[in-house]
Z-matrix of the N, CA and C atoms (Angstrom, degrees):
N
C 1 1.435
C 2 1.527 1 109.14
N 3 1.311 2 118.30 1 111.69
C 4 1.461 3 120.59 2 -177.84
C 5 1.527 4 111.21 3 -70.73
N 6 1.320 5 116.33 4 128.89
C 7 1.464 6 120.59 5 179.19
C 8 1.521 7 112.26 6 70.90
N 9 1.285 8 114.72 7 171.89
C 10 1.458 9 119.74 8 179.28
C 11 1.523 10 108.49 9 -133.35
N 12 1.318 11 116.34 10 52.50
C 13 1.458 12 121.52 11 -176.53
C 14 1.521 13 110.67 12 -83.71
N 15 1.295 14 114.97 13 138.93
C 16 1.455 15 121.35 14 177.18
C 17 1.519 16 109.20 15 -93.69
N 18 1.315 17 115.29 16 149.37
C 19 1.455 18 119.37 17 176.74
C 20 1.520 19 111.41 18 -74.70
N 21 1.325 20 116.56 19 -29.33
C 22 1.459 21 120.47 20 178.80
C 23 1.515 22 109.79 21 -129.30
N 24 1.327 23 115.46 22 153.64
C 25 1.462 24 120.66 23 179.36
C 26 1.517 25 109.78 24 -79.23
N 27 1.315 26 116.43 25 160.01
C 28 1.457 27 121.61 26 173.54
C 29 1.510 28 113.57 27 102.18
N 30 1.314 29 113.87 28 -178.60
C 31 1.452 30 121.06 29 -177.97
C 32 1.517 31 111.71 30 -82.84
N 33 1.302 32 115.33 31 146.28
C 34 1.458 33 120.64 32 173.05
C 35 1.524 34 108.74 33 -79.85
N 36 1.296 35 116.18 34 159.61
C 37 1.463 36 122.91 35 179.71
C 38 1.534 37 110.70 36 -52.30
N 39 1.322 38 116.72 37 -44.34
C 40 1.459 39 121.85 38 -178.90
C 41 1.526 40 110.91 39 -62.63
N 42 1.324 41 116.25 40 -37.86
C 43 1.457 42 120.40 41 -178.92
C 44 1.528 43 111.28 42 -69.39
N 45 1.319 44 117.23 43 -42.01
C 46 1.465 45 120.71 44 178.58
C 47 1.526 46 109.79 45 -62.07
N 48 1.324 47 117.01 46 -47.41
C 49 1.461 48 120.80 47 179.79
C 50 1.530 49 110.58 48 -59.80
N 51 1.310 50 117.19 49 -43.06
C 52 1.463 51 120.88 50 179.87
C 53 1.511 52 113.09 51 -65.20
N 54 1.328 53 117.43 52 -44.78
C 55 1.463 54 121.47 53 179.89
C 56 1.528 55 110.38 54 -65.23
N 57 1.332 56 116.51 55 -38.91
C 58 1.468 57 120.95 56 -179.68
C 59 1.527 58 112.13 57 -80.17
N 60 1.318 59 116.38 58 -6.64
C 61 1.469 60 122.60 59 179.71
C 62 1.531 61 112.37 60 60.58
N 63 1.336 62 115.12 61 45.53
C 64 1.465 63 120.97 62 175.50
C 65 1.526 64 108.06 63 -128.15
N 66 1.303 65 116.82 64 159.82
C 67 1.458 66 121.53 65 -177.81
C 68 1.525 67 112.39 66 -67.50
N 69 1.307 68 115.85 67 143.82
C 70 1.451 69 121.36 68 -178.80
C 71 1.523 70 112.10 69 -63.41
N 72 1.324 71 117.80 70 -44.48
C 73 1.465 72 119.29 71 -178.92
C 74 1.519 73 110.89 72 -66.52
N 75 1.329 74 117.96 73 -37.00
C 76 1.459 75 120.99 74 177.56
C 77 1.525 76 110.21 75 -66.23
N 78 1.338 77 116.82 76 -45.15
C 79 1.464 78 120.71 77 178.96
C 80 1.530 79 110.53 78 -62.29
N 81 1.315 80 117.18 79 -38.67
C 82 1.466 81 121.21 80 178.31
C 83 1.522 82 110.34 81 -60.98
N 84 1.320 83 116.97 82 -44.68
C 85 1.472 84 120.36 83 178.09
C 86 1.518 85 111.39 84 -62.87
N 87 1.324 86 117.21 85 -39.74
C 88 1.461 87 121.51 86 177.20
C 89 1.533 88 110.26 87 -63.24
N 90 1.310 89 115.57 88 -46.63
C 91 1.461 90 121.27 89 -179.65
C 92 1.533 91 111.75 90 -61.68
N 93 1.300 92 116.29 91 -33.47
C 94 1.465 93 121.58 92 -179.31
C 95 1.528 94 112.33 93 -80.65
N 96 1.325 95 117.52 94 -4.30
C 97 1.452 96 121.16 95 178.25
C 98 1.516 97 113.96 96 78.41
N 99 1.315 98 116.31 97 23.53
C 100 1.469 99 119.33 98 177.92
C 101 1.519 100 109.75 99 -67.22
N 102 1.305 101 115.83 100 164.56
C 103 1.457 102 121.92 101 -175.55
C 104 1.529 103 110.63 102 -79.62
N 105 1.329 104 116.01 103 79.96
C 106 1.465 105 122.29 104 175.53
C 107 1.520 106 107.44 105 -129.80
N 108 1.297 107 116.34 106 158.03
C 109 1.467 108 120.86 107 -178.85
C 110 1.525 109 108.84 108 -123.19
N 111 1.324 110 117.03 109 100.51
C 112 1.463 111 119.39 110 -178.79
C 113 1.523 112 112.07 111 -71.06
N 114 1.307 113 115.39 112 143.73
C 115 1.462 114 121.37 113 176.26
C 116 1.524 115 109.54 114 -70.41
N 117 1.320 116 115.68 115 159.35
C 118 1.463 117 121.24 116 -179.92
C 119 1.537 118 110.42 117 -58.64
N 120 1.328 119 117.43 118 -38.99
C 121 1.470 120 120.65 119 178.88
C 122 1.517 121 112.53 120 -62.97
N 123 1.323 122 116.36 121 -37.17
C 124 1.468 123 120.69 122 177.85
C 125 1.521 124 109.85 123 -66.93
N 126 1.320 125 116.39 124 -43.62
C 127 1.464 126 119.89 125 178.19
C 128 1.521 127 110.77 126 -61.44
N 129 1.318 128 116.41 127 -41.33
C 130 1.457 129 120.54 128 179.08
C 131 1.525 130 110.88 129 -64.84
N 132 1.334 131 116.82 130 -40.76
C 133 1.472 132 120.38 131 177.38
C 134 1.519 133 111.66 132 -63.57
N 135 1.325 134 116.65 133 -41.92
C 136 1.462 135 120.36 134 177.88
C 137 1.523 136 111.44 135 -63.68
N 138 1.327 137 116.00 136 -43.79
C 139 1.458 138 120.06 137 179.56
C 140 1.528 139 110.86 138 -60.65
N 141 1.318 140 116.52 139 -40.85
C 142 1.468 141 120.42 140 178.07
C 143 1.521 142 111.31 141 -68.47
N 144 1.336 143 116.81 142 -44.09
C 145 1.464 144 120.75 143 -179.48
C 146 1.528 145 111.27 144 -61.49
N 147 1.320 146 116.03 145 -37.00
C 148 1.464 147 120.82 146 -178.86
C 149 1.528 148 112.73 147 -88.07
N 150 1.345 149 115.94 148 -0.57
C 151 1.469 150 122.43 149 179.32
C 152 1.528 151 111.13 150 53.38
N 153 1.342 152 114.46 151 48.82
C 154 1.453 153 119.48 152 -178.74
C 155 1.524 154 111.26 153 -72.36
N 156 1.314 155 115.89 154 147.24
C 157 1.459 156 121.50 155 173.49
C 158 1.528 157 108.01 156 -72.33
N 159 1.322 158 118.14 157 166.27
C 160 1.468 159 118.77 158 177.23
C 161 1.529 160 113.08 159 -55.87
N 162 1.311 161 118.74 160 -39.78
C 163 1.470 162 120.72 161 178.08
C 164 1.525 163 111.83 162 -67.39
N 165 1.324 164 117.70 163 -40.03
C 166 1.468 165 121.28 164 178.04
C 167 1.531 166 110.40 165 -65.93
N 168 1.321 167 116.17 166 -39.69
C 169 1.466 168 121.80 167 178.04
C 170 1.532 169 109.76 168 -62.23
N 171 1.328 170 116.43 169 -45.65
C 172 1.460 171 121.43 170 178.25
C 173 1.525 172 110.59 171 -59.50
N 174 1.329 173 116.64 172 -41.51
C 175 1.463 174 121.31 173 179.21
C 176 1.534 175 111.10 174 -65.07
N 177 1.327 176 117.66 175 -41.25
C 178 1.462 177 121.49 176 177.16
C 179 1.524 178 110.71 177 -57.49
N 180 1.334 179 116.33 178 -47.44
C 181 1.457 180 120.49 179 179.67
C 182 1.526 181 111.28 180 -65.00
N 183 1.320 182 116.90 181 -38.20
C 184 1.463 183 121.04 182 177.81
C 185 1.530 184 110.65 183 -62.77
N 186 1.327 185 116.83 184 -44.02
C 187 1.467 186 121.00 185 178.14
C 188 1.525 187 111.67 186 -60.75
N 189 1.325 188 115.94 187 -34.63
C 190 1.468 189 120.54 188 -179.06
C 191 1.526 190 112.04 189 -83.68
N 192 1.334 191 117.47 190 -4.79
C 193 1.458 192 120.38 191 -179.61
C 194 1.510 193 113.57 192 74.87
N 195 1.314 194 117.10 193 27.12
C 196 1.466 195 122.26 194 -178.64
C 197 1.517 196 110.66 195 -116.15
N 198 1.327 197 115.87 196 153.23
C 199 1.462 198 121.41 197 172.69
C 200 1.522 199 108.22 198 -80.07
N 201 1.293 200 115.92 199 146.01
C 202 1.462 201 120.71 200 178.68
C 203 1.522 202 109.01 201 -76.07
N 204 1.341 203 118.44 202 118.22
C 205 1.464 204 119.81 203 179.85
C 206 1.526 205 110.38 204 -69.41
N 207 1.340 206 117.60 205 149.67
C 208 1.464 207 120.99 206 -176.81
C 209 1.528 208 113.89 207 -55.01
N 210 1.334 209 118.60 208 -38.95
C 211 1.467 210 120.28 209 -178.79
C 212 1.523 211 112.12 210 -68.06
N 213 1.329 212 118.80 211 -12.75
C 214 1.461 213 121.36 212 179.97
C 215 1.516 214 112.35 213 -78.23
N 216 1.319 215 117.66 214 -4.21
C 217 1.456 216 119.70 215 179.43
C 218 1.514 217 111.96 216 -83.12
N 219 1.317 218 117.61 217 1.12
C 220 1.458 219 120.18 218 178.25
C 221 1.531 220 109.66 219 -65.75
N 222 1.310 221 116.91 220 156.65
C 223 1.462 222 120.32 221 178.34
C 224 1.508 223 109.39 222 -88.50
N 225 1.304 224 116.26 223 151.50
C 226 1.466 225 121.54 224 -178.21
C 227 1.499 226 111.29 225 -83.12
């Protein structure tokens, strides 16, 4: 296969799960909007892995129905 070009920009599902240190099948279910409730630590890991801005991080926690923990206000 000549070159290693991706059809789309960004991280693959497997890469996000690996960087966030969570299981691929669990991350897939989360991404698909299945009825799971991620822990605050998982949300924080995802926010860091995705290099979310403080506003994006706040939105992630809001979507998950969680309060933003004080340590999550750190910059990426």
